[in-house]
ROSE-4610 file (N, C-alpha, C; in Angstrom, 1 decimal, always signed):
// ROSE-4610
residu = [X/X/X/X/X/X/X/X/X/X/X/X/X/X/X/X/X/X/X/X/X/X/X/X/X/X/X/X/X/X/X/X/X/X/X/X/X/X/X/X/X/X/X/X/X/X/X/X/X/X/X/X/X/X/X/X/X/X/X/X/X/X/X/X/X/X/X/X/X/X/X/X/X/X/X/X/X/X/X/X/X/X/X/X/X/X/X/X/X/X/X/X/X/X/X/X/X/X/X/X/X/X/X/X/X/X/X/X/X/X/X/X/X/X/X/X/X/X/X/X/X/X/X/X/X/X/X/X/X/X/X/X/X/X/X/X/X/X/X/X/X/X/X/X/X/X/X/X/X/X/X/X/X/X/X/X/X/X/X/X/X/X/X/X/X/X/X/X/X/X/X/X/X/X/X/X/X/X/X/X/X/X/X/X/X/X]
num = [1/1/1/2/2/2/3/3/3/4/4/4/5/5/5/6/6/6/7/7/7/8/8/8/9/9/9/10/10/10/11/11/11/12/12/12/13/13/13/14/14/14/15/15/15/16/16/16/17/17/17/18/18/18/19/19/19/20/20/20/21/21/21/22/22/22/23/23/23/24/24/24/25/25/25/26/26/26/27/27/27/28/28/28/29/29/29/30/30/30/31/31/31/32/32/32/33/33/33/34/34/34/35/35/35/36/36/36/37/37/37/38/38/38/39/39/39/40/40/40/41/41/41/42/42/42/43/43/43/44/44/44/45/45/45/46/46/46/47/47/47/48/48/48/49/49/49/50/50/50/51/51/51/52/52/52/53/53/53/54/54/54/55/55/55/56/56/56/57/57/57/58/58/58/59/59/59/60/60/60/61/61/61/62/62/62]
x = [+91.9/+90.9/+91.5/+90.9/+91.4/+90.3/+90.8/+89.9/+90.3/+89.4/+89.7/+89.1/+89.9/+89.5/+88.6/+87.4/+86.4/+86.7/+87.6/+88.0/+89.1/+90.2/+91.4/+91.7/+91.1/+91.3/+92.5/+93.1/+94.2/+93.6/+94.4/+94.0/+94.9/+94.2/+94.9/+94.6/+95.7/+95.6/+95.8/+94.7/+94.8/+93.4/+93.3/+92.0/+91.0/+91.6/+90.7/+91.2/+90.3/+90.7/+91.5/+92.5/+93.2/+92.4/+92.8/+92.0/+91.9/+93.0/+93.1/+93.9/+93.4/+94.0/+95.4/+96.5/+97.8/+98.1/+97.2/+97.4/+96.6/+95.3/+94.5/+94.0/+94.2/+93.8/+92.3/+91.6/+90.2/+90.0/+88.9/+88.7/+88.4/+88.5/+88.1/+86.7/+85.8/+84.5/+84.3/+85.4/+85.4/+86.0/+86.3/+86.8/+85.7/+85.8/+84.9/+85.6/+85.0/+85.6/+85.7/+86.8/+87.0/+87.6/+87.0/+87.4/+87.8/+89.1/+89.5/+89.0/+88.9/+88.4/+86.9/+86.1/+84.7/+84.6/+85.5/+85.4/+85.7/+86.6/+86.9/+85.7/+85.0/+83.9/+82.7/+82.6/+81.5/+81.7/+82.9/+83.0/+84.5/+85.4/+86.8/+87.0/+87.2/+87.5/+86.2/+85.4/+84.1/+84.3/+83.7/+83.7/+82.3/+81.9/+80.5/+80.3/+79.0/+78.7/+78.9/+78.6/+78.7/+80.0/+81.1/+82.4/+82.9/+82.6/+83.1/+82.4/+81.1/+80.4/+81.0/+81.2/+81.8/+83.1/+84.0/+85.3/+85.3/+84.4/+84.2/+83.8/+82.8/+82.3/+83.4/+84.2/+85.3/+86.3/+86.7/+87.7/+87.3/+86.0/+85.6/+85.7/+85.8/+86.0/+87.4/+88.4/+89.8/+90.3]
y = [+115.1/+114.2/+112.9/+111.8/+110.6/+109.9/+109.2/+108.5/+107.1/+106.2/+104.7/+104.2/+103.4/+102.7/+101.6/+101.6/+100.6/+99.2/+99.2/+98.0/+97.3/+98.0/+97.3/+97.7/+98.8/+99.3/+100.3/+100.7/+101.7/+103.0/+103.6/+104.8/+105.9/+107.0/+108.2/+109.4/+110.0/+111.2/+112.5/+113.1/+114.3/+115.0/+116.2/+116.9/+116.2/+115.6/+115.0/+113.5/+112.7/+111.3/+111.3/+110.4/+110.4/+110.0/+110.4/+110.1/+108.6/+107.9/+106.5/+105.9/+104.8/+104.2/+103.7/+104.0/+103.6/+102.1/+101.5/+100.1/+99.2/+99.4/+98.5/+99.1/+100.5/+101.1/+101.5/+101.4/+101.8/+103.3/+103.7/+105.1/+105.9/+107.2/+108.1/+107.8/+107.4/+107.2/+106.0/+105.2/+104.1/+104.4/+105.7/+106.1/+106.7/+106.4/+107.0/+107.8/+108.8/+109.6/+108.6/+108.8/+107.9/+108.7/+108.6/+109.3/+108.3/+108.1/+107.0/+107.3/+108.6/+108.9/+108.5/+108.8/+108.4/+106.9/+106.2/+104.7/+104.2/+104.7/+104.3/+104.5/+105.7/+106.0/+105.1/+104.6/+103.7/+102.3/+101.9/+100.5/+100.2/+100.5/+100.2/+98.7/+98.5/+97.1/+96.6/+95.9/+95.5/+94.2/+94.2/+93.0/+92.7/+91.5/+91.2/+91.5/+92.0/+92.4/+91.2/+90.0/+88.8/+88.1/+88.8/+88.1/+87.6/+88.3/+87.8/+86.5/+86.4/+85.2/+84.0/+84.3/+83.3/+82.8/+83.8/+83.4/+82.6/+83.0/+82.3/+80.9/+80.7/+79.3/+78.5/+79.1/+78.4/+77.9/+78.8/+78.5/+77.3/+77.1/+76.0/+74.7/+74.7/+73.4/+72.9/+73.7/+73.2/+72.9]
z = [+105.3/+105.0/+104.4/+104.7/+104.2/+103.3/+102.3/+101.4/+101.3/+101.3/+101.2/+99.9/+99.2/+98.0/+98.4/+97.8/+98.1/+97.5/+96.6/+95.9/+96.7/+97.1/+97.7/+99.1/+99.6/+100.9/+101.1/+100.0/+100.0/+100.6/+101.6/+102.2/+101.7/+101.2/+100.6/+101.5/+101.9/+102.8/+102.1/+101.6/+100.9/+100.9/+100.4/+100.3/+99.3/+98.3/+97.3/+97.1/+96.7/+96.3/+95.0/+94.9/+93.6/+92.4/+91.3/+90.1/+89.8/+90.1/+90.0/+91.2/+91.7/+92.9/+92.4/+93.1/+92.8/+93.0/+93.8/+94.1/+93.1/+92.9/+92.0/+90.8/+90.6/+89.4/+89.3/+90.5/+90.5/+90.3/+89.6/+89.4/+90.6/+90.6/+91.7/+92.3/+91.4/+91.9/+92.9/+93.0/+93.9/+95.2/+95.5/+96.8/+97.7/+99.0/+99.9/+101.0/+101.5/+102.6/+103.8/+104.6/+105.7/+106.9/+108.0/+109.2/+110.3/+110.5/+111.5/+112.9/+113.2/+114.6/+114.7/+113.7/+113.7/+113.8/+113.0/+113.0/+114.4/+115.2/+116.5/+117.4/+117.3/+118.1/+117.8/+116.6/+116.3/+116.8/+117.1/+117.5/+117.8/+116.9/+117.1/+117.5/+118.8/+119.3/+120.0/+119.2/+119.7/+120.6/+121.7/+122.6/+123.1/+123.0/+123.4/+124.9/+125.2/+126.6/+127.6/+127.1/+128.0/+128.0/+127.6/+127.5/+128.8/+129.9/+131.2/+131.6/+131.4/+131.7/+130.8/+129.6/+128.7/+129.2/+129.5/+130.0/+131.3/+132.2/+133.5/+133.2/+132.3/+132.0/+131.4/+130.5/+129.8/+130.8/+131.8/+132.7/+133.6/+133.9/+134.7/+134.0/+132.7/+132.0/+131.9/+132.5/+132.4/+133.8]
């Protein structure tokens, strides 16, 4: 399991969040569970649907 500090973004890889963030000193209550695989499935590298049209139009201007 991974935990991310909501204050500074520190990622902690353990079964439980640390009592205090080693980077910014935030308390354990400021940590949220984080699943990097789920994050990728939700969006990861977002690209607009009309990107090809935009690129084609931009190329015509040069």
